[in-house]
OpenMM code with the backbone's topology and positions (N, CA, C; nanometers):
from openmm import Vec3, app, unit

residues = "MET LYS ARG CYS LEU THR ILE LEU ALA VAL ILE LEU ALA SER LEU SER MET ILE SER MET ASN GLY GLU GLU LYS LYS SER MET LEU THR PRO GLN ASN SER GLY GLY HIS PHE ALA TRP GLY ALA ASP LEU GLY SER SER ILE ASP MET THR GLY ASN ALA MET THR SER ILE ASN PHE GLY GLY PHE VAL GLY TYR ARG ASN ASN TRP PHE ARG MET LEU GLY ILE GLY GLY ASP ILE HIS MET MET MET SER ASN SER SER ARG ALA ILE PRO VAL TYR GLY ILE MET GLN THR SER PHE CYS ASN ARG PRO ARG LEU CYS PHE MET ASP LEU ARG ALA GLY LEU SER MET ASN ASN ILE GLU ASN LEU ASN THR GLN THR GLY GLY TYR GLY SER LEU GLY VAL GLY VAL THR LEU ALA HIS SER PRO LYS PHE SER SER HIS PHE ILE LEU ALA TYR THR PHE ILE SER ARG ARG ASP PHE ASP THR ASP GLU GLY VAL TYR ALA VAL ASP ASN LEU GLN PHE ALA THR LEU ARG ILE GLY VAL CYS PHE".split()
positions = [
    Vec3(1.8243, -6.6144, -6.5754),
    Vec3(1.9498, -6.6537, -6.6188),
    Vec3(2.0416, -6.5395, -6.5794),
    Vec3(2.0250, -6.4055, -6.5464),
    Vec3(2.1192, -6.3358, -6.4857),
    Vec3(2.1149, -6.3760, -6.3481),
    Vec3(1.9930, -6.4164, -6.2551),
    Vec3(2.0220, -6.4322, -6.1303),
    Vec3(2.1257, -6.5556, -6.1467),
    Vec3(2.1243, -6.6472, -6.1970),
    Vec3(2.2103, -6.7894, -6.2016),
    Vec3(2.3393, -6.7566, -6.2091),
    Vec3(2.4045, -6.6404, -6.2989),
    Vec3(2.4921, -6.6337, -6.3491),
    Vec3(2.5838, -6.5669, -6.2356),
    Vec3(2.5070, -6.5082, -6.1645),
    Vec3(2.5272, -6.4034, -6.0375),
    Vec3(2.5712, -6.5016, -5.9551),
    Vec3(2.4837, -6.5610, -5.9036),
    Vec3(2.5093, -6.7170, -5.8334),
    Vec3(2.6420, -6.8015, -5.8340),
    Vec3(2.6528, -6.8405, -5.9474),
    Vec3(2.7725, -6.8805, -6.0401),
    Vec3(2.9029, -6.8166, -5.9716),
    Vec3(2.8853, -6.6823, -6.0330),
    Vec3(3.0501, -6.5934, -5.9928),
    Vec3(3.0496, -6.6063, -5.8425),
    Vec3(2.9478, -6.5920, -5.7643),
    Vec3(2.9728, -6.5467, -5.6293),
    Vec3(3.0369, -6.7117, -5.5719),
    Vec3(2.9890, -6.8325, -5.6108),
    Vec3(3.0566, -6.9199, -5.5900),
    Vec3(3.1622, -6.9665, -5.6130),
    Vec3(3.1979, -6.9179, -5.7784),
    Vec3(3.3253, -6.9031, -5.8178),
    Vec3(3.4373, -6.8299, -5.7099),
    Vec3(3.3901, -6.7112, -5.7019),
    Vec3(3.4888, -6.6605, -5.6175),
    Vec3(3.5068, -6.7063, -5.4493),
    Vec3(3.4270, -6.7476, -5.4274),
    Vec3(3.4106, -6.7781, -5.2914),
    Vec3(3.5127, -6.9553, -5.3115),
    Vec3(3.4807, -7.0350, -5.4297),
    Vec3(3.5935, -7.1424, -5.4079),
    Vec3(3.7115, -7.0938, -5.4185),
    Vec3(3.7507, -6.9604, -5.5222),
    Vec3(3.9069, -6.9031, -5.5204),
    Vec3(3.9418, -6.8835, -5.4025),
    Vec3(3.8881, -6.8117, -5.3318),
    Vec3(3.9503, -6.7482, -5.2129),
    Vec3(3.9911, -6.8855, -5.1473),
    Vec3(3.8770, -6.9808, -5.1293),
    Vec3(3.8882, -7.0767, -5.0385),
    Vec3(4.0184, -7.1600, -5.0803),
    Vec3(4.0742, -7.1761, -5.2120),
    Vec3(4.1633, -7.2335, -5.2530),
    Vec3(4.3171, -7.1315, -5.2472),
    Vec3(4.2797, -7.0237, -5.2250),
    Vec3(4.3747, -6.9250, -5.1894),
    Vec3(4.4216, -6.9734, -5.0431),
    Vec3(4.3017, -6.9485, -4.9421),
    Vec3(4.3563, -6.9664, -4.8348),
    Vec3(4.4181, -7.1032, -4.8048),
    Vec3(4.4075, -7.2088, -4.8431),
    Vec3(4.4569, -7.3131, -4.8520),
    Vec3(4.5939, -7.3209, -4.9132),
    Vec3(4.6310, -7.2176, -5.0337),
    Vec3(4.7687, -7.2644, -5.1074),
    Vec3(4.8087, -7.2051, -4.9858),
    Vec3(4.7689, -7.0786, -4.9000),
    Vec3(4.8742, -7.0034, -4.7899),
    Vec3(4.8832, -7.0984, -4.6798),
    Vec3(4.7938, -7.1516, -4.6278),
    Vec3(4.8196, -7.2838, -4.5535),
    Vec3(4.9505, -7.3593, -4.5805),
    Vec3(4.9140, -7.4407, -4.6926),
    Vec3(5.0276, -7.4788, -4.7298),
    Vec3(5.1839, -7.4635, -4.7837),
    Vec3(5.1480, -7.3294, -4.7960),
    Vec3(5.3069, -7.2508, -4.8030),
    Vec3(5.3837, -7.2458, -4.6705),
    Vec3(5.2791, -7.2309, -4.5563),
    Vec3(5.3164, -7.2172, -4.4301),
    Vec3(5.3969, -7.3668, -4.3389),
    Vec3(5.3668, -7.4412, -4.4143),
    Vec3(5.3883, -7.5844, -4.3918),
    Vec3(5.5097, -7.6459, -4.4395),
    Vec3(5.5105, -7.5692, -4.5577),
    Vec3(5.6417, -7.6476, -4.6622),
    Vec3(5.7411, -7.5307, -4.6254),
    Vec3(5.8536, -7.5949, -4.5850),
    Vec3(5.9846, -7.5183, -4.5783),
    Vec3(5.9838, -7.4446, -4.6630),
    Vec3(6.0308, -7.2918, -4.6256),
    Vec3(6.0611, -7.1897, -4.7414),
    Vec3(6.2397, -7.2130, -4.8046),
    Vec3(6.2454, -7.1664, -4.8976),
    Vec3(6.3984, -7.1598, -4.9407),
    Vec3(6.4505, -6.9834, -4.8951),
    Vec3(6.4722, -6.9688, -4.7852),
    Vec3(6.5131, -6.8381, -4.7521),
    Vec3(6.6531, -6.8548, -4.7620),
    Vec3(6.6982, -6.9120, -4.7761),
    Vec3(6.8905, -6.8993, -4.7723),
    Vec3(6.9381, -6.9599, -4.6270),
    Vec3(6.9329, -6.8588, -4.5953),
    Vec3(7.0241, -6.8467, -4.4362),
    Vec3(7.0465, -6.7485, -4.3942),
    Vec3(7.0699, -6.7475, -4.2743),
    Vec3(7.1332, -6.5966, -4.2196),
    Vec3(7.1769, -6.6056, -4.0727),
    Vec3(7.2799, -6.5324, -4.0118),
    Vec3(7.3290, -6.4980, -3.9058),
    Vec3(7.2347, -6.5289, -3.7982),
    Vec3(7.3031, -6.6186, -3.7304),
    Vec3(7.2419, -6.6288, -3.5834),
    Vec3(7.3492, -6.6642, -3.4554),
    Vec3(7.2651, -6.6066, -3.3459),
    Vec3(7.3843, -6.6458, -3.2233),
    Vec3(7.2789, -6.6793, -3.1079),
    Vec3(7.3752, -6.7439, -3.0407),
    Vec3(7.2611, -6.8294, -2.9166),
    Vec3(7.3647, -6.8336, -2.7908),
    Vec3(7.2712, -6.8456, -2.6606),
    Vec3(7.4079, -6.9015, -2.5136),
    Vec3(7.3267, -6.9691, -2.4841),
    Vec3(7.3986, -7.0710, -2.3603),
    Vec3(7.3798, -7.1585, -2.3095),
    Vec3(7.3926, -7.1891, -2.1289),
    Vec3(7.2938, -7.1856, -2.0782),
    Vec3(7.3742, -7.2423, -1.9252),
    Vec3(7.3270, -7.3648, -1.9049),
    Vec3(7.4765, -7.4297, -1.8266),
    Vec3(7.4434, -7.5740, -1.8265),
    Vec3(7.5317, -7.6179, -1.6779),
    Vec3(7.5279, -7.7390, -1.6704),
    Vec3(7.6241, -7.8030, -1.5254),
    Vec3(7.6804, -7.9353, -1.6208),
    Vec3(7.7811, -7.9726, -1.5761),
    Vec3(7.8380, -8.1019, -1.6456),
    Vec3(7.8846, -8.1755, -1.5055),
    Vec3(7.8292, -8.2900, -1.5139),
    Vec3(7.8148, -8.3708, -1.3720),
    Vec3(7.9915, -8.4534, -1.3998),
    Vec3(8.0643, -8.4492, -1.3534),
    Vec3(8.1698, -8.5597, -1.3545),
    Vec3(8.1363, -8.6859, -1.3628),
    Vec3(8.1462, -8.7939, -1.4313),
    Vec3(8.1984, -8.9404, -1.4292),
    Vec3(8.2434, -9.0029, -1.3997),
    Vec3(8.4043, -8.9276, -1.3645),
    Vec3(8.5298, -8.9860, -1.3521),
    Vec3(8.5773, -9.0309, -1.2509),
    Vec3(8.5011, -8.9406, -1.1382),
    Vec3(8.5262, -8.9562, -0.9908),
    Vec3(8.6154, -8.8260, -0.9968),
    Vec3(8.6659, -8.7455, -1.0410),
    Vec3(8.7303, -8.6623, -1.0160),
    Vec3(8.7292, -8.5223, -0.9235),
    Vec3(8.5945, -8.4973, -0.8765),
    Vec3(8.5478, -8.3792, -0.8185),
    Vec3(8.5898, -8.2719, -0.9117),
    Vec3(8.5262, -8.2647, -1.0361),
    Vec3(8.5120, -8.1931, -1.1345),
    Vec3(8.4060, -8.1315, -1.2205),
    Vec3(8.2644, -8.1880, -1.1209),
    Vec3(8.1416, -8.0865, -1.1119),
    Vec3(8.1442, -7.9647, -1.1599),
    Vec3(8.0753, -7.9540, -1.2822),
    Vec3(8.1264, -7.7665, -1.3243),
    Vec3(7.9499, -7.7106, -1.3428),
    Vec3(7.9827, -7.5894, -1.2991),
    Vec3(7.8555, -7.5104, -1.3859),
    Vec3(7.9510, -7.4364, -1.4861),
    Vec3(7.7940, -7.4243, -1.6234),
    Vec3(7.8959, -7.3735, -1.7593),
    Vec3(7.8139, -7.2953, -1.8231),
    Vec3(7.8880, -7.1489, -1.9010),
    Vec3(7.8155, -7.0532, -1.9525),
    Vec3(7.8934, -7.0774, -2.0700),
    Vec3(7.7971, -7.0580, -2.1716),
    Vec3(7.8883, -7.0665, -2.3240),
    Vec3(7.7694, -6.9503, -2.3954),
    Vec3(7.8288, -6.9205, -2.5173),
    Vec3(7.7774, -6.8436, -2.6518),
    Vec3(7.8357, -6.9255, -2.7937),
    Vec3(7.7857, -6.8839, -2.8605),
    Vec3(7.7803, -6.9067, -3.0058),
    Vec3(7.7008, -6.8410, -3.1173),
    Vec3(7.8197, -6.8218, -3.2244),
    Vec3(7.7539, -6.7755, -3.3400),
    Vec3(7.7973, -6.8073, -3.4613),
    Vec3(7.6963, -6.7764, -3.5919),
    Vec3(7.7242, -6.8598, -3.7209),
    Vec3(7.6115, -6.8561, -3.7805),
    Vec3(7.5787, -6.9798, -3.8644),
    Vec3(7.4995, -6.9516, -3.9898),
    Vec3(7.3612, -7.0502, -3.9361),
    Vec3(7.2217, -6.9971, -3.9577),
    Vec3(7.1161, -7.0927, -3.9632),
    Vec3(7.0482, -7.0817, -4.0956),
    Vec3(7.0069, -7.2462, -4.1569),
    Vec3(6.9223, -7.2009, -4.2789),
    Vec3(6.8016, -7.3497, -4.1743),
    Vec3(6.7655, -7.3942, -4.3203),
    Vec3(6.6613, -7.4889, -4.3077),
    Vec3(6.7187, -7.6396, -4.2273),
    Vec3(6.8305, -7.6511, -4.3165),
    Vec3(6.8927, -7.7901, -4.2384),
    Vec3(6.9684, -7.7746, -4.1039),
    Vec3(7.0277, -7.6340, -4.0933),
    Vec3(7.1222, -7.6445, -3.9444),
    Vec3(7.0453, -7.5540, -3.8567),
    Vec3(7.0176, -7.6048, -3.7802),
    Vec3(6.9560, -7.4873, -3.6221),
    Vec3(7.0805, -7.3924, -3.6138),
    Vec3(7.2072, -7.4720, -3.6308),
    Vec3(7.3460, -7.3676, -3.5858),
    Vec3(7.4672, -7.4547, -3.6593),
    Vec3(7.5495, -7.3627, -3.7367),
    Vec3(7.6380, -7.3946, -3.7879),
    Vec3(7.7587, -7.2974, -3.7671),
    Vec3(7.8412, -7.2941, -3.6291),
    Vec3(7.9225, -7.1983, -3.6416),
    Vec3(8.0626, -7.2289, -3.5702),
    Vec3(8.0886, -7.0825, -3.4447),
    Vec3(8.1843, -7.1377, -3.3806),
    Vec3(8.1319, -7.0607, -3.2386),
    Vec3(8.1900, -7.1596, -3.1297),
    Vec3(8.1425, -7.1112, -2.9991),
    Vec3(8.2241, -7.1175, -2.9153),
    Vec3(8.1980, -7.0738, -2.7713),
    Vec3(8.2978, -7.1026, -2.6426),
    Vec3(8.1926, -7.1263, -2.5012),
    Vec3(8.2744, -7.2169, -2.4329),
    Vec3(8.2110, -7.1677, -2.2833),
    Vec3(8.3409, -7.1380, -2.1671),
    Vec3(8.2839, -7.1370, -2.0885),
    Vec3(8.3349, -7.1370, -1.8994),
    Vec3(8.2963, -7.2575, -1.8586),
    Vec3(8.3516, -7.3454, -1.7879),
    Vec3(8.3207, -7.4596, -1.7408),
    Vec3(8.4025, -7.4327, -1.5857),
    Vec3(8.3227, -7.3505, -1.4789),
    Vec3(8.3610, -7.3242, -1.3401),
    Vec3(8.3424, -7.4583, -1.2815),
    Vec3(8.4582, -7.5164, -1.2183),
    Vec3(8.4527, -7.6402, -1.1127),
    Vec3(8.3595, -7.6354, -0.9493),
    Vec3(8.2643, -7.6685, -0.9416),
    Vec3(8.2268, -7.6424, -0.8371),
    Vec3(8.2621, -7.6748, -0.6908),
    Vec3(8.3585, -7.7604, -0.6860),
    Vec3(8.4621, -7.8162, -0.5457),
    Vec3(8.6295, -7.7644, -0.5674),
    Vec3(8.6408, -7.7239, -0.6390),
    Vec3(8.7851, -7.6496, -0.6575),
    Vec3(8.7882, -7.5055, -0.7556),
    Vec3(8.8916, -7.4692, -0.7737),
    Vec3(8.8963, -7.3662, -0.8456),
    Vec3(8.9903, -7.4048, -0.9757),
    Vec3(8.9851, -7.5255, -1.0143),
    Vec3(8.9824, -7.5859, -1.1614),
    Vec3(8.8986, -7.5029, -1.2583),
    Vec3(8.9165, -7.4808, -1.3888),
    Vec3(8.8744, -7.4189, -1.4859),
    Vec3(8.8988, -7.4948, -1.6207),
    Vec3(8.8018, -7.4860, -1.7114),
    Vec3(8.8075, -7.5341, -1.8320),
    Vec3(8.7478, -7.4491, -1.9414),
    Vec3(8.8320, -7.3728, -2.0468),
    Vec3(8.7401, -7.2975, -2.1569),
    Vec3(8.7706, -7.3289, -2.3087),
    Vec3(8.6310, -7.4443, -2.3324),
    Vec3(8.6657, -7.4741, -2.4958),
    Vec3(8.6192, -7.3699, -2.5318),
    Vec3(8.6887, -7.4009, -2.6797),
    Vec3(8.6504, -7.2956, -2.8087),
    Vec3(8.5972, -7.3805, -2.9330),
    Vec3(8.5003, -7.4398, -2.9928),
    Vec3(8.4632, -7.5399, -3.0447),
    Vec3(8.4091, -7.4756, -3.1517),
    Vec3(8.3884, -7.5799, -3.2950),
    Vec3(8.3013, -7.5905, -3.4007),
    Vec3(8.1888, -7.6073, -3.2948),
    Vec3(8.0456, -7.5610, -3.3756),
    Vec3(7.9482, -7.6259, -3.3410),
    Vec3(7.8081, -7.6628, -3.4456),
    Vec3(7.7967, -7.7695, -3.4686),
    Vec3(7.6223, -7.7783, -3.5418),
    Vec3(7.5469, -7.8732, -3.4990),
    Vec3(7.4219, -7.7903, -3.5106),
    Vec3(7.3313, -7.8184, -3.4738),
    Vec3(7.2089, -7.8752, -3.5682),
    Vec3(7.1567, -7.9853, -3.5694),
    Vec3(7.0683, -8.0296, -3.7045),
    Vec3(6.9547, -8.1368, -3.6608),
    Vec3(6.8615, -8.1376, -3.7305),
    Vec3(6.7833, -8.2890, -3.7136),
    Vec3(6.7884, -8.3752, -3.8412),
    Vec3(6.8754, -8.3320, -3.9571),
    Vec3(6.8992, -8.3897, -4.0360),
    Vec3(6.7664, -8.3940, -4.1418),
    Vec3(6.6656, -8.2660, -4.1468),
    Vec3(6.5672, -8.2596, -4.1983),
    Vec3(6.5621, -8.0901, -4.2167),
    Vec3(6.4780, -8.0900, -4.3614),
    Vec3(6.5001, -7.9528, -4.3901),
    Vec3(6.3708, -7.8836, -4.3629),
    Vec3(6.2820, -7.9624, -4.2369),
    Vec3(6.1463, -7.8736, -4.1842),
    Vec3(6.1920, -7.8889, -4.0487),
    Vec3(6.0997, -7.8203, -3.9349),
    Vec3(6.1561, -7.7716, -3.8126),
    Vec3(6.0921, -7.9265, -3.7331),
    Vec3(6.1630, -7.9492, -3.6489),
    Vec3(6.1582, -8.1162, -3.5829),
    Vec3(6.1778, -8.0757, -3.4480),
    Vec3(6.1122, -8.1616, -3.3684),
    Vec3(6.1354, -8.1466, -3.1914),
    Vec3(6.2631, -8.1705, -3.1585),
    Vec3(6.3538, -8.2825, -3.2263),
    Vec3(6.4644, -8.3073, -3.1588),
    Vec3(6.5644, -8.3169, -3.2598),
    Vec3(6.6818, -8.2766, -3.2077),
    Vec3(6.7772, -8.2628, -3.3017),
    Vec3(6.9210, -8.3018, -3.2404),
    Vec3(7.0231, -8.3149, -3.3552),
    Vec3(7.1922, -8.3542, -3.2544),
    Vec3(7.2624, -8.2259, -3.2543),
    Vec3(7.3122, -8.2236, -3.1399),
    Vec3(7.4249, -8.1395, -3.1147),
    Vec3(7.5502, -8.1958, -3.0985),
    Vec3(7.6341, -8.1490, -3.1705),
    Vec3(7.7707, -8.1365, -3.2062),
    Vec3(7.8743, -8.0518, -3.1895),
    Vec3(7.9602, -8.0765, -3.1004),
    Vec3(8.0822, -7.9622, -3.0480),
    Vec3(8.2287, -8.0438, -3.0777),
    Vec3(8.3137, -8.0244, -3.1395),
    Vec3(8.4615, -8.0000, -3.1198),
    Vec3(8.5319, -7.9105, -3.1621),
    Vec3(8.6350, -7.9120, -3.0390),
    Vec3(8.7254, -7.8178, -3.0624),
    Vec3(8.8493, -7.8355, -2.9631),
    Vec3(8.9039, -7.7564, -2.9005),
    Vec3(9.0114, -7.7574, -2.7799),
    Vec3(8.9308, -7.6681, -2.6841),
    Vec3(9.0305, -7.7282, -2.5194),
    Vec3(9.0276, -7.6826, -2.4146),
    Vec3(9.1221, -7.6190, -2.3362),
    Vec3(9.1189, -7.4739, -2.2904),
    Vec3(9.2349, -7.4305, -2.2205),
    Vec3(9.1715, -7.4959, -2.0890),
    Vec3(9.2709, -7.5724, -2.0443),
    Vec3(9.2538, -7.6488, -1.9125),
    Vec3(9.3780, -7.5576, -1.8081),
    Vec3(9.2574, -7.5402, -1.6652),
    Vec3(9.3956, -7.5010, -1.5553),
    Vec3(9.2794, -7.5631, -1.4355),
    Vec3(9.4315, -7.6343, -1.4188),
    Vec3(9.3878, -7.7412, -1.2637),
    Vec3(9.4373, -7.7205, -1.1492),
    Vec3(9.3746, -7.6550, -1.0504),
    Vec3(9.3973, -7.5922, -0.9418),
    Vec3(9.5085, -7.4992, -0.9613),
    Vec3(9.4981, -7.3748, -1.0424),
    Vec3(9.5770, -7.2879, -1.0425),
    Vec3(9.7600, -7.3434, -1.1017),
    Vec3(9.7693, -7.4348, -1.1035),
    Vec3(9.8538, -7.5051, -1.1796),
    Vec3(9.8568, -7.4446, -1.3327),
    Vec3(9.9810, -7.4599, -1.4061),
    Vec3(9.9720, -7.4101, -1.5714),
    Vec3(9.8704, -7.4233, -1.6184),
    Vec3(9.8343, -7.3769, -1.7289),
    Vec3(9.7204, -7.3955, -1.8099),
    Vec3(9.7797, -7.5084, -1.9341),
    Vec3(9.6715, -7.5994, -1.9553),
    Vec3(9.7351, -7.6484, -2.0796),
    Vec3(9.6118, -7.6666, -2.1969),
    Vec3(9.6564, -7.6782, -2.2873),
    Vec3(9.5865, -7.7526, -2.3882),
    Vec3(9.5335, -7.8899, -2.4405),
    Vec3(9.3796, -7.8981, -2.4502),
    Vec3(9.3943, -8.0427, -2.4783),
    Vec3(9.2282, -8.0377, -2.5521),
    Vec3(9.1864, -8.1701, -2.6213),
    Vec3(9.0988, -8.1669, -2.7304),
    Vec3(8.9374, -8.1849, -2.6210),
    Vec3(8.8515, -8.1385, -2.6819),
    Vec3(8.7309, -8.1139, -2.6192),
    Vec3(8.6074, -8.1538, -2.7384),
    Vec3(8.5192, -8.2601, -2.6974),
    Vec3(8.3994, -8.3148, -2.7729),
    Vec3(8.2868, -8.2911, -2.6815),
    Vec3(8.1832, -8.2859, -2.7624),
    Vec3(8.0499, -8.3003, -2.7101),
    Vec3(7.9392, -8.3277, -2.7762),
    Vec3(7.9086, -8.4453, -2.7578),
    Vec3(7.7587, -8.4582, -2.8742),
    Vec3(7.6822, -8.5239, -2.7707),
    Vec3(7.5407, -8.4420, -2.8054),
    Vec3(7.4308, -8.4383, -2.7575),
    Vec3(7.2842, -8.4865, -2.8597),
    Vec3(7.1944, -8.4844, -2.7682),
    Vec3(7.0604, -8.4967, -2.8254),
    Vec3(6.9878, -8.3728, -2.8036),
    Vec3(6.8908, -8.2648, -2.8327),
    Vec3(6.8336, -8.1544, -2.7810),
    Vec3(6.7017, -8.1793, -2.8107),
    Vec3(6.6192, -8.1161, -2.7755),
    Vec3(6.4827, -8.1038, -2.7754),
    Vec3(6.4383, -7.9383, -2.7705),
    Vec3(6.3453, -7.9503, -2.8695),
    Vec3(6.3003, -7.7631, -2.9096),
    Vec3(6.2182, -7.7295, -2.7928),
    Vec3(6.2311, -7.6218, -2.7236),
    Vec3(6.1132, -7.6504, -2.6414),
    Vec3(6.0269, -7.5115, -2.6889),
    Vec3(6.0409, -7.4176, -2.7313),
    Vec3(5.9681, -7.2928, -2.8196),
    Vec3(6.0542, -7.2645, -2.9365),
    Vec3(5.9765, -7.2106, -3.0508),
    Vec3(6.0281, -7.2144, -3.1981),
    Vec3(5.9718, -7.0984, -3.2857),
    Vec3(6.0329, -7.0167, -3.2921),
    Vec3(5.9668, -6.9207, -3.4142),
    Vec3(6.0499, -6.8860, -3.5447),
    Vec3(6.0283, -6.7853, -3.5993),
    Vec3(6.1262, -6.8065, -3.7476),
    Vec3(6.2450, -6.7184, -3.6751),
    Vec3(6.2580, -6.6733, -3.5953),
    Vec3(6.3479, -6.5577, -3.5571),
    Vec3(6.4038, -6.5867, -3.4214),
    Vec3(6.3373, -6.7151, -3.3444),
    Vec3(6.3663, -6.7024, -3.1760),
    Vec3(6.3682, -6.8727, -3.1857),
    Vec3(6.4213, -6.9562, -3.1305),
    Vec3(6.4196, -7.0574, -3.0604),
    Vec3(6.4904, -7.0895, -2.9177),
    Vec3(6.4349, -7.1931, -2.8570),
    Vec3(6.4799, -7.2038, -2.7240),
    Vec3(6.4946, -7.3913, -2.7124),
    Vec3(6.5951, -7.4335, -2.5989),
    Vec3(6.6195, -7.5902, -2.6443),
    Vec3(6.6721, -7.6263, -2.5128),
    Vec3(6.6742, -7.7398, -2.4811),
    Vec3(6.7280, -7.8530, -2.3722),
    Vec3(6.8354, -7.9750, -2.4254),
    Vec3(6.9401, -7.9482, -2.3992),
    Vec3(7.0337, -8.0403, -2.4396),
    Vec3(7.0755, -8.1319, -2.3473),
    Vec3(7.0660, -8.2829, -2.3915),
    Vec3(7.1302, -8.3594, -2.3235),
    Vec3(7.2721, -8.4450, -2.3783),
    Vec3(7.4002, -8.4194, -2.3088),
    Vec3(7.4708, -8.4682, -2.3824),
    Vec3(7.6214, -8.5432, -2.3262),
    Vec3(7.7160, -8.6180, -2.3674),
    Vec3(7.8016, -8.6642, -2.3533),
    Vec3(7.9220, -8.5792, -2.3885),
    Vec3(7.9729, -8.5174, -2.2819),
    Vec3(8.1596, -8.4161, -2.2905),
    Vec3(8.2919, -8.4746, -2.2473),
    Vec3(8.3622, -8.4890, -2.3509),
    Vec3(8.5074, -8.5046, -2.3074),
    Vec3(8.5835, -8.4146, -2.3134),
    Vec3(8.7031, -8.4002, -2.2407),
    Vec3(8.8269, -8.3051, -2.2278),
    Vec3(8.9350, -8.3936, -2.2087),
    Vec3(9.0018, -8.3819, -2.2897),
    Vec3(9.1110, -8.4596, -2.2864),
    Vec3(9.2223, -8.3751, -2.2007),
    Vec3(9.3082, -8.4441, -2.1079),
    Vec3(9.3880, -8.3361, -2.0259),
    Vec3(9.5669, -8.4248, -2.0034),
    Vec3(9.6512, -8.3693, -1.9860),
    Vec3(9.8067, -8.4160, -1.9381),
    Vec3(9.8321, -8.3934, -1.8245),
    Vec3(9.9174, -8.4738, -1.7926),
    Vec3(10.0156, -8.4546, -1.6888),
    Vec3(10.1072, -8.3511, -1.6909),
    Vec3(10.0916, -8.3141, -1.5392),
    Vec3(10.1759, -8.1376, -1.4953),
    Vec3(10.3204, -8.1900, -1.4967),
    Vec3(10.4161, -8.1326, -1.5296),
    Vec3(10.5421, -8.1339, -1.4301),
    Vec3(10.5304, -8.0250, -1.3461),
    Vec3(10.5760, -8.0266, -1.2231),
    Vec3(10.5976, -7.9233, -1.1029),
    Vec3(10.7187, -7.9556, -1.0157),
    Vec3(10.7618, -7.8844, -0.9656),
    Vec3(10.8688, -7.8686, -0.8698),
    Vec3(10.8529, -8.0107, -0.7988),
    Vec3(10.7841, -8.0799, -0.7073),
    Vec3(10.7567, -8.1764, -0.6557),
    Vec3(10.7661, -8.3169, -0.7324),
    Vec3(10.7490, -8.2898, -0.8602),
    Vec3(10.7486, -8.4101, -0.9562),
    Vec3(10.6275, -8.4220, -1.0511),
    Vec3(10.5664, -8.5493, -1.1097),
    Vec3(10.5091, -8.5176, -1.1949),
    Vec3(10.3493, -8.5190, -1.1166),
    Vec3(10.2583, -8.4346, -1.1301),
    Vec3(10.0862, -8.4323, -1.0953),
    Vec3(10.0494, -8.4673, -1.2037),
    Vec3(9.9911, -8.6078, -1.1518),
    Vec3(9.9195, -8.7107, -1.2710),
    Vec3(9.7389, -8.6480, -1.2817),
    Vec3(9.7228, -8.6119, -1.3744),
    Vec3(9.5668, -8.5879, -1.3925),
    Vec3(9.5009, -8.7003, -1.5366),
    Vec3(9.3701, -8.6997, -1.4736),
    Vec3(9.2836, -8.7707, -1.5516),
    Vec3(9.1951, -8.7152, -1.6803),
    Vec3(9.2023, -8.7678, -1.8008),
    Vec3(9.0743, -8.6964, -1.9098),
    Vec3(8.9683, -8.7000, -1.8148),
    Vec3(8.8446, -8.6144, -1.8626),
    Vec3(8.7495, -8.5949, -1.8107),
    Vec3(8.6448, -8.6403, -1.8986),
    Vec3(8.5456, -8.6804, -1.8620),
    Vec3(8.4155, -8.7319, -1.9054),
    Vec3(8.3145, -8.6543, -1.8502),
    Vec3(8.1918, -8.6186, -1.8936),
    Vec3(8.0817, -8.5781, -1.8118),
    Vec3(7.9652, -8.5988, -1.8730),
    Vec3(7.8521, -8.5790, -1.7879),
    Vec3(7.7110, -8.6194, -1.8249),
    Vec3(7.6446, -8.4639, -1.8200),
    Vec3(7.6373, -8.3722, -1.9268),
    Vec3(7.6058, -8.2605, -1.9474),
    Vec3(7.4643, -8.2121, -1.9838),
    Vec3(7.4280, -8.1062, -1.8892),
    Vec3(7.2698, -8.0661, -1.9338),
    Vec3(7.3050, -7.9249, -1.9472),
    Vec3(7.2427, -7.8778, -2.0540),
    Vec3(7.2350, -7.7315, -2.1195),
    Vec3(7.0905, -7.7190, -2.1493),
    Vec3(7.0524, -7.5781, -2.0905),
    Vec3(6.9117, -7.5301, -2.1541),
    Vec3(6.9661, -7.3626, -2.2133),
    Vec3(6.9240, -7.3610, -2.3251),
    Vec3(6.9271, -7.2395, -2.4352),
    Vec3(6.8644, -7.1659, -2.4940),
    Vec3(6.9374, -7.0759, -2.5667),
    Vec3(6.8219, -6.9865, -2.6635),
    Vec3(6.9039, -6.9640, -2.7961),
    Vec3(6.8600, -6.9683, -2.8765),
    Vec3(6.9124, -6.8874, -3.0190),
    Vec3(6.8469, -6.7940, -3.1089),
    Vec3(6.8904, -6.7083, -3.1468),
    Vec3(6.8313, -6.5795, -3.2266),
    Vec3(6.8686, -6.5943, -3.3686),
] * unit.nanometer
topology = app.Topology()
chain = topology.addChain("A")
for resn in residues:
    res = topology.addResidue(resn, chain)
    for name in ("N", "CA", "C"):
        topology.addAtom(name, app.Element.getBySymbol(name[0]), res)
């Protein structure tokens, strides 16, 4: 009888250990309500001009903000777009939102950026126009403190005509196919 009780106690202890181990695994799969925290990140990319204005660019950017279960990033950022075929530049400053519309980590997410762009067209006066970018991102690597991503986006920069000594210098709005690779901490 004493031996049966010992075996039963060992079985119950084993089952409780297995049950506790299962609870730990379950809690790892269930999103934690961790509140949120400060996050920052950087992107490197290229914007391919779809308007035929020879304004294809190399882009560098950074952003800071808030990160939680619903948002990969909710904050502000800025880029530098350096045109490859001329000396024009665009410097957008924007609000950024990256989300997968779910409180669990997902492979794909939406990247939305909206704000203003300071445009310098071939050393003429700088002007300010609208900036917007809407894209789809794919998570490359992810941990609780780090993630890397690849984003394919449509980008729009509005521009106005310039008044010069020779007359009006007409410029078109810019539309780009943008590729970005980046990290967020």
